[in-house]
N, C-alpha and C positions, 0 to 999 in steps of 0.2 A: 352194823350199827353200834353194838356193844363195844367192839374193838375201837371204834372212833371215839366213843365217849370216854373210854379208859385212857386213850392217848391224850385227849384234851385235858383230862383230870391230872394226868402225870405231868404234863407241861405246866399246868397251873400251879401244882405243888412245887415244882422245881423253881419257877419264877418267884413264887411266894418266899421260898427259902432264901433265894438270892436277895430279894427285896429286904427281908428282915436282917440279913447279914449286912447289907449296905447301910440300912438305917442305924444298926448298932455301930458300924464303922464311923458314921457321921457323928454320933454322940461321943465316941472315944476321941476322935480328932478334935472335937470342940474343946475337950479337956486337955489335950496334948497336941499343940500345934507343931511340935518338933519331930513328929514321926517321919523317919527318913523315907525317901522315895527310891525305888529300885527299878532298874531296867535289866531284866534277865534275858541273856542271849542263850537260847536253848537249841542246839542242833538235835536232829532226830535221826535215828537209824532207819526210819521207814517213811515213805512218801506220805504226806498229810492227805493225799487224795485217796488213799486206801481206806476201805470201809472198816470202821472200828479200830483196827490196828493203827491207822494213821490219824483218823479224825478225833480220837480220844484226847490226844494232846492239844488239839485245837479247842475242844470243849473245856479242857482244864484252863487254858489261857482265858477263855471267856469268863468262866466262873471266878477266877482269881482277880481279874481286872475289875469286875463289877463289885465283888464282895470286899475288896481292899479299898474301895472308893478311889481307885486310880493311883494308889500309892505304890502298887506293884504293876509294872508293865512287862509283858513277855513278847520277845521277838523270836519267832521260830525259823529254823533253817532246815530245809529238806536235805536228804542225804547228799554228801559231797559238796554242799554249798559253803560250809565253814571249815569242817574237818572231816576226815574219813570216819565212817561209822564205828569202826572197831577201836578208835582212839578216844572215844568219849570219856571213859573212866579216868584215864590219865590226865586229860585236858581239864576235866571238871575238878579233879583233886588239886591240880597245880594252880588253878585260878585263871588258866588261859581262856576258859569259857565259864559262864555262870553255872552251867549244869548240862544235862543231856537226857534224852529219852531213848531207851533201848531195852534190851533184855540182859539181865545179869550174866546169863550163860555165855555171852560174847567175851567175858573175861576169864573163861575157863582155863586158858593157857597160863594165867597168873594165879587164879584162885579156884581150886577144884570144886569147892562147895557151892560156887556161884550157879552151877547147873541145877542144883536142887531148888533154887529160888526162881527158876523159869518153868521147868516142867519135870515131872517125875513119871517115867514109864510105869504103866499099870497102877498108877496112884489114884488118889481120890479126886472127885470132881470139885468144882469151884467152891460150893458152900462149905465143904469140910476143910479145904485148903485155906479159905479165908478164916475159918475158925482157928486153925493152927497159927496163922499170922497175928490175928487180933486178940485171941483169947487163950492161946497156948504160948509156947516159948518161941514160936517161929519168928515173930517180929523182933524180939530181942536178939536172937541169933543172927538175924538178917543184918542188923546194924553192926553187931559185933564182928561179923565177917569182914566188913570193910574197915572197921576201926583196927582190928587185929592185923590186917594186911598193910596198914599204914596209909590208907587213903582218907583224905580229908573231905568227906562227902556226907551229906544227910540223904538217906534213901527213903523213898516213898513207894509203896505198891501203887502202880498206876496202870490200869486197864487189864482186864481178864478176858481171855478169848475162849469161845466154845471149842469143843474137841476138833482137832485138825483132821484133814484127810491123812491116811497113812502113806501117801505118796502117789506121784504120777509117774507111770512107767511106759516106756515105748514098746514093751513086750509083756506078755503075761508071765507071772511068777507062779509056777505050779509045784515047785519043790525047792528045798534048800539049795540044791545044785544050781538053780537058776540065778542065785544071788552071787555066786563065785565070779569075781572079776567085774561085776556090775559097777559102772561108774555112776555114783549117786551123790547128790547133795543131801545130807541128812544131819539134823541138829543134835548136839549134846549127847546125853547118855544113850539115847536110841541109836545114834550113829555108831557108838562103841559096840553096841549089840550086833549091828550089821557087819562091822569090821570083823568080829569074831566068826561070822558066817562066810567070810571071804570077799565081801564087797569092798570096793575101793571108794572110801568115803571122804568127802570134803565138805567144808562149811564156807560158803561165800554169801555176801549180802544179797538181799532179794532182787535188787536191780540187775545183778549179773547172771541170774539163773536162766532166764529165757534165751539170751543169746548163746549161752553155753549148751543148752539143749538143742537149739537150732543148728549149731555147728557140729554137734556130735561129741563135744567135749564131756557131756553128761548123757547117760542113758535114762536117768530117772531123777526125781527130786521130791522132797517134801519142803514146804515152807510154812503154810498157815491153813486157815479155814477155807472151805470151798469158795466163799464170796471173794476172799482176797486172792486166792490162787487163780480164779477165773479172771479177775481184773488184770492179772499179770499175763494172761494168755497161755497158760501151760497146756490147756486142752488142744491148742493148735499143733503142738509138737510131741505130746505124750498122751496117747489115747486111753490108757487104762488107769483108772483112779481107784485106789484101794482104801478100804475101811475095815475095821474101826481104828480109831486113833489110839493104838496101844502105847505109842511113844510119847504122846502129849494129850492125855485125857482133858487137860486144861493147860492154857498157857498164860503166864504171868509176866507182864512188862513192868518197867520201873522208871521212875524219875529220880535223877541224881541232882542235888544242888550242892555247890561248893560250901563247905562247912562254915567258913568265915562269913560268907554272905548270909547264910541262914541264921547264924548266931547274932548277926548284926540287926536282924529284923526285930520289931517289937513283938511282944507276946501275942498281940492281936493279929499281926501279919503272919506269924508262924501258925496260928490257929486257922487263918484263912487258907494257907497252903495245905494244911492237913485235912481240913474239912472238904476242900475242893477236890483233893485226891480221892477221898472216900466217895464223894458224889460221882466222880468219873468212874469209879469201880462199879457202882450201881448201873450207871449209864452203859458201860461197855458190856457187862454181863447180859443185860437185857437185849441190847442191840445185836450183839454177836450171835446170840441164839435165834433171834427173830429173823435174821436175814439169810440163813443158810438154806432153808427148805426150797425156796423158789429157785435158787441158783443150782442146786443139785439136780432138780427136775429139768431145768432148761439146758444144763450141760448135756443131758441125754437126748432131749428132744430136738434141740437146735444145733448142738455141736458134735453130736455123735460119740460122746464120751461113753465108755463102757465101765460101769461101776462094778467093782469086784470086792468080795468079802473074804478076808483071810480065813483059811480053814482052821478048825480047832487045833489041828496038828501044828500048823505054822505058828499060831498064837502061843501054843505051849512051848514051842522051841524058842520063840523070842523071849518068853518069860524065864525059861531056864538059863539062857545066856545073859539075861538082865541080872539075875541073881549072882552070876559069876562076876559080872562087871562091878556090881555094888560091893562084893567081897573084896575085890582087888583095889577099888578106889578107897574103901575104908581102911584097908591095911596100909596104904601108901600115904594117907593124909589124916592126921588126928582130928582136925577140925571138920573135915568131910564126915568122918565117922560120928563125931559129936552131933552134927546136924541130922544125919541119917538116922541115928539111934533115937533122937528125940522125935523125929517125924513118925517113925514106926511106933513109938510108945503112944503118941497122940492118936494115930490111926487105930491102934488096939483099944484105946479108951473110948472111941466112938463106935466101935464095931457092934456092941450089944444093941445099939439103936439102929445103926445103918443097915445091919443084916436083916432086920424085920420091918423097917419103916416104909420101904419104897415098893410101889407097884412094879411088876415086870415091865420092861420097855415096850411101849406100844399098846399097853392094856387100856389106855384112856381113849383110844381111837374108836 
């Protein structure tokens, strides 16, 4: 009953916020009838049918269209419907599309530091990462990354996901030797860690993972949270689901908008975009954490999934190799080093509080 009351209260507050924004929009428009109208064509790297990862961009569309009083309309395109997912950055920068929704780490082949703005292995959880973006230097460095690389885009943090699973495997992994030659889809910096341990690592879009597992082209994969992975059916072809999420303690998605389009918006419209993105971040953090527990339980009871926990020895090995990866990446790219050094300094600044403030996991049950 308390849960239902809280949910009703949350919805009421969100609607109230949208109503107030819309009312403000009307008053501004009355004073300025020349406010330009925009139709933003936004392809996504993820199906909008996916929980949180996909529906967050749908929620953003709803917020923006209401709060802008209809002066900004958004048309979404699911993966492959407009352009390939990995081409979003180039297309948004050139003006071929209005923008795009994906994760910055998909640009790692062009911008090394982009991986740090998606997920950091053994990094801090969402509240602290948000603190770095909004109240540290993270947000400034984030935009600087794209500007310095010559991309004409405005970037918005958009959607944060709860810790992922550490992967779905067709066989148990009991020692480092079991990783040698393993064909696995694994993202970003975590993938580089597994490569150091002899795994054959690839990164492919979410829609290609299941058929690759089914055909034996992959032995294992990670992609996202349990709710999302289950929606994609990984449990049907990979029985062993590993935890904890050492490689992505949190995942950060982003919205890119072509810079010329964003600069052409009125100050009010720009504020609507920014505030709507922040509202979606709250929405996604809450929803992503709320939806995992039932799915994890049902995977075991209904689908026969075997949940496995990495041993302390394996986690220590992953962390050791991660340190090697970060040293190598920092040595090879000055901007990567600049971002990584800043994130570490921020983490150190929060440590006096973080180290004493939190109850041990599970102590509230």
